[in-house]
C-alpha positions, -999 to +999 in steps of 0.1 A: +072-513+105+072-518+144+051-495+164+060-486+200+037-469+226+057-436+230+036-426+260+044-457+278+082-454+270+082-418+283+063-427+315+088-455+321+118-431+315+104-406+340+098-435+365+135-445+362+145-408+367+123-405+398+128-439+414+163-450+403+179-417+402+189-419+365+193-389+342+166-384+316+189-395+289+199-427+305+163-433+315+151-430+280+178-452+266+168-479+291+131-475+284+137-477+247+158-508+252+130-525+273+104-516+247+124-531+218+130-563+239+093-565+246+085-564+209+108-594+204+089-614+231+058-618+210+058-651+192+035-665+166+025-702+168+008-726+145-005-758+160-034-766+137-033-760+099-033-724+090-045-711+123-019-688+137-020-673+172+003-650+191+019-656+225+031-626+245+058-639+268+059-606+288+022-604+297+012-640+292-016-632+269-024-657+240-046-643+212-057-651+177-072-683+162-070-706+193-101-727+191-086-758+177-054-753+197-072-749+230-062-783+243-025-775+234-027-741+251-043-755+283-019-784+286+013-768+276+009-733+289-016-739+317-036-708+304-071-699+314-097-685+289-109-650+297-144-648+280-147-610+285-115-601+268-116-632+244-080-642+251-060-668+270-041-657+301-011-676+315+015-668+341+041-650+322+071-663+342+059-699+339+052-694+302+088-681+296+102-709+317+082-735+296+094-721+264+130-719+273+130-754+290+115-771+259+128-748+232+136-777+208+100-789+210+084-754+205+105-743+177+085-766+154+054-746+162+069-710+161+062-693+128+083-666+113+066-636+098+075-646+062+060-680+067+028-666+081+023-644+051+029-671+025+006-696+040-022-671+044-020-657+009-013-688-011-034-719-008-014-750-016-032-777-036-037-811-019-022-839-040-028-869-018-047-879+014-042-911+033-046-927+067-014-938+083-008-960+113+021-946+133+035-958+167+011-936+188-021-939+167-036-931+133-029-900+114-042-882+083-012-877+059-019-849+036+006-842+008+005-808-009+017-798-044+046-779-030+059-811-014+048-802+021+035-832+042+012-826+072+001-852+097-029-846+118-038-870+147-070-890+142-070-914+171 
């Protein structure tokens, strides 16, 4: 079940009433619409194995298991690490622009909620491991019992 910050929604509605001259009813409708759109702007990414992190495209915050994906986050999203809050911070506008410009590329990393739950709860057994030479270098090819094949760059 999605949870919304009701206080924030009400404050936004009153802000719309006072500054934009809306009625409280139309202000609440608009504030709720913004809150629902904001909830859809949180994406889950998997770049390395079972490590999933979230990207908030509204605030530009990146949180979760990001240690092994730090190079990806720095290069692709131009994010900076905030050691006090223990999260990555990127420019939200640039982040949205990057995700829309290269949407075909990023769709391979985006994880649906159902996929995230299944990979975290069930561990797939490794059937075969081998080193493969591809065009851009060597990769570890790992084949799982479910048929899933994962390539990880070696060098």
